[in-house]
N, C-alpha and C positions, 0 to 999 in steps of 0.2 A: 140833378147832381152831376158833377163833372169830376175828372181825375187830374192830378198834377203829373209832372214828368216821371215820378216814381210810382205811378198807378195808385196813389193814395186818394181815396174819395174826398172830394171837397163839397161840403154841404152848404148851399147858399142859405141866406138868412130866412127866407120864406119857408124853405123846406125844413130847416131846423126848428122854426117856430111851430110848424105843423107836427113834427115828430115829438117835440117837447110837450105838446098839448095832448098827445095820444095817451090815454089812461093816466092822465096827470094826477088823478086822485091817489094813485099808488105811490107817488113821490119816489119815482125810480130814476129820474133823469140825472140827478146830481150824485148818485151813488157811484163810488169807485169800486169796480169789480176786480181790479188788478191784484189786490192781496189774495184773492181766491183763485187766481189763474194757476193751472197746473204747470209746473216747470218740467218740461220733458227730459231734462238732464237728471232728474232725480231717479235713483235706482229703485227697482222694485224690491220690496221687503216681504218675504213670505210670512204668512200668519204664524204667530208664536202661540201654539196651542197649550192650554193648561192641562187638559185631560185626554185620555184615550180609553176606548173600550175594545179589547182584543185587537189592539194595534191601529184602530181607526180613531184619529184625533178629532177633538171638538172643543168648543169653548175657548176661542182665541183671546189673548190679551187685547184690550181696547174695544171689546165687543160686549153687548148685553145679551143675556140668555134667559130662558124662562123654564120653570117647572110648573105644570098645571095638573089638574085632576079634580074630581069631586071631593067633597069633605070626607075625611076618614079613609081615603084611598091610597095613602102611602107617600104623599108629597114630602113630608118632613123626614120620613125614613129614607127617601131617595137622596135628598140633599145631604143627609148625614153620611151616606156613602161617598158622595162627592167631596165633602169636607175632610173625611178621614183619609181618603186617597191622596188629597193634596198634602195633608199634614204628615202622613206616614209613608208617602211614596207610592203606596198601592193599597187597594182593598179589593180582594177577589180578583176579578179580571179588569178592574179599573186601574189605570196607571196615571201618576203625575208625570207630565212630560217636560218640565222645565228644570229638572234636577241639576243640570250642568250650568244653566243660566241663572236660576234663582234657587240656590242650594237649600236655603232655609225659608220657605214660603210662609206667609202669614194669612190666616183666615179670619175674617170679621163676619160674625153672624149677628144680624139685627132682627130682633123679634118685635113686631109691632102689635101682635094680636093675642098671644097666649098669656095666661096667668103665670106667675113666677114658678110654681111647681112644675108646670109643663116645660118651661124654658130650661129649668135645671135638669129635667129628664133628658132633653135634647143634648145638653152639655155632657151629662154623664154617659149618654149613649156614645157620643163621639169619642170621649176619653177612653171608654171601654174598648171601642173598636180599634183605637190606636195603642192600646196596652198601657195607658197612662193612669196615674193616680187621679181619681176624680176630685180630690180635695186640694189639689195643687194648682195655683195660678200659673199660666204659661204665657210668655210674651208672644208666641206665634198663634194663639187662639184666643180671640176676644169676643165676648158675648155682651151685647147691649140690649136692654129691655126697655121698650118704649110704649108699651100698652097703656101705662098710667100717666103718660106725658099730658100735662094739663094745658088748656089754653092760657095765653098770657095777656094781661091787661096792663098797659103802660100808664104813666102818670096822668095822661089826658083822657083816659078811659077807653082808648082804642084797643080792640081785642084782636089777638092773633090766634086763629083756630089751632086746635091740638094737632091737626093733620100737618099744618105748616111747621109747627114746632118739631114734629117727628122728622120731617125732611131736613130741617136745619140741624138737628142732632145727628142725622145720618151723615150729612156733609162734614160735620165737625169730627165725627168718629173716623171717617175715611181719611181726613187730613191728619188726625192725630196718630192713628195706628198704621197707616200706610200698608194696607193689605195687598196681597197678591190677588185675592178673590174676596168679594163681599157678597153675602147672601141676604137679601131683603125679604123677610118672611112676615107679613105679606105686603105687597105694594099698594093694595087698596087703601090701607090706613094712612098713607102719606098724601092722599087727596081727599078733599071734602065731599066730592061728588064724582063717582066713577062713570057717570054718564054726561059729565060736562065736557064737551068737545075741546074747548080751549084749555082748560086745566089739565085734562088728561094728555093732550098732545104736548103741552109744555113739560110735564113731568117725565115723559118718555124721552124727549129731546135732552132734558137735563141729565137723565141717566146715561144717555149716549155721550154727552159732554164729559161727564165724570169718568167714564171708561176710557175715553180718548186722552183726557188731560193727565190722568194719573197712570195711564198705561196698564190698567187692571182688568180683571174679569168681573163683570157685574151680573149677578143672578137675581132675577125677580120671580117671586112665587105668587101666582095669581090663581084663584079658583076658576073652575068652569061653571057655566050656567047649569042650574039643576036639570038633570035629565038630558043634557046635551054635551057637545065637545067644544063649543065656542067659549073662548075666554070671556069672563064677566065684563059687561059694559063696554063703553067706548074706550076705557083704559085698556081692556084686553085686546080690542081691535087694533089700536095703535101699537101696542106691544107686539102683536103678531107680525105686523108689517116690518118692524125694525130689528127684531132679534136675529142672531145668527143661528141659534138652536132653540127648539122647543121640545121638551120632554114631557110626556104625559104618563101619569101613573094610574093604574086601574086595579081594583081588588076583586078577586073571585073566591068564592067559598065552595068547597067540595068535600063531602064527608066530614064536615065540621072543621076542616083546616083551611086557613086563609092563605092564598097565594097572590102576590102582587106582581104585575107586569109593568115594565118601564119601556115605553115606545117613543122613538124620536119622530115627532110630527113634522119638523122642519129642520133642514140642514143646508148650510151654504157650502159645505165641503162634501166629503164622502158620507154616505148614510151609515149610521150606527145600527147594528143589529139589536133587536129586542132582547131584554133579559128579564129573568124572574128572580124574586127573592121571597123568603118567608121571614117571619119575625120570631126569633128565639126568646123564650121567657127569661131573659137575664134580669135578675132583680125585679124591680117594678116598672122599669122603663123600656125593657125589650131591646133587641139588637137585630138589625137586618143581616141575613146571610144569603148570599147569591146562590141559587140552586145549582146552576151550571158550574160555578166555581167549586162548590162543595163536592159535586160529583167528580170533578176533575182532580181536586186535591185529595179526596179520600179514596180514590181508585185503588191505590197501592197500600197506603198507610192511613188508617183512620184515626180520628182524634182520640178515641178511647185507648187505642194501642200506644199512641205517642204519650198520652198521660201516664200510662203504666210504666213506660220506659223512663220518663222523667222522675217518677216517684221512686224508681229503683236506683237510678244512676245520678240523682241530683247532687250527691256528695262528691262527685268527680270534678265538679266545677267550683272555682273560688269566685264568690259573688262580691260586688257586682261584676258581671262579665259581659263581654261583647257577644253579639249574636254569632259571630264567627267562632268564638271560643266555645259557646254552647253547642253549636253545630258539630264541631270537631270532637269535643270531649264526650258528648253523650251519643249523638246519632252516628258519628263516623267510627270512633274508637270502641265504644261499648256495644253498639247495635250492629256494627259491621256494614253500614250502608255506604256504598262507594259512589254511586251516581250523583253528580253534582245537582242534577235536576231533582232527584229524590231527596237529597239533603236540604235543598232550598224549600221543597214542599213541606218537609217536616218542621222546619223553622217557621214557615209561614203559618201553618196550622197552630203551632205552639203559641205564637204571638197573637194571632187572630182570636184564639180561644182564651187569651190572657193567662196562659200557664206561666208566662214570664211577664213582669211589668217593669217599665223603665224607671230609672232613678230620676229624681227631680233635678231641675237645672241648677239649683243651689249646691248640689253635690258634685258638679262638674269640676274636674281638675283644670289647672291652667292650660289653655290651648285646646281643651276638649270641645268638640263640636257636636258629637252625637251621643245620646245616652247609652249607658250600659244597663244591664238588666238584672233584676232580682227574681228569685223564684216566688211565685204568688202562693203563699201558704194558705190563703183563703180558698184556693182551688185545688192545689196539690197537697196531698197528705205526705209530709216528709218522714212520717214514722211508719208508713205502710210498706211492707215488703213486696217485692215483685211477685 
């Protein structure tokens, strides 16, 4: 090999033939890599995180993330916290981080494994956590049920497995509803064999491509092996290598009460602290409540006290009302609370406990972007004296 006057290598024919023959079975020689070369003039763009826990951000747009745990250990309850935080701006100490960039985020929940009643329970749980009417359809929260997706047979008798059809439906739902975040619960049902190296690697790369192409956050829910902490099969192994975040849920029972712990197993940014929650017996589907958030929120004004105030002073507000109007008319003017932090805590407790529920979108006035609230007469006794 020699060089020309500009120090550019000149490869003679014999050397080129030798190099072309090197690993020729991989068909690499005629591939053009220039389209994938990094242009050093491109500016660095900081990750745009969707969520944070106590100020520590995680789950950036364009990335894939995982929730894992043993069966019955709180995975669905955990993702419900993530979904409600995105939809409502916050849930406990979880915060939605893109309110200025994506003011009205959309959540797509894809259930591949549960029967319809359980999927409805998940929907009701999230709606309750957001203070919404569980019987109203919302444009920003879409649930797709794929458990019963059948295999397809074409006119020539060729069969497409149900797992492939579930993946196709997932892609179509993402295209159609353009979510800010999509939760695939569970990923094992979009592959025919979770121990097939090729199939599992391909589906993980496709999830990465979806996240990058649409600029969204993609959550994958995968079980752990029974009795261990490794994610199930080759699918879990490939997922572990490619995700930006992995959260593990674990259940513990003491004195007959179950407590769930959420632990971040992997982070490409700052580490998120563990947190715990319990499940309140709300109707028949339950609702998670973060223990640390409850302690902090109820430190000065507890939920029962706030409920009594609302039952006493609910008639001071004209409904539907904004949260600001409720805060000022009830907690500030009638209860004498002056601290803005205390006022915010009272409103947060009142909405988290569904003492107030939002109006449906079809009641919005022209130009209205956020819902106003009604008193929830199923929870608050408006005839009860203080």
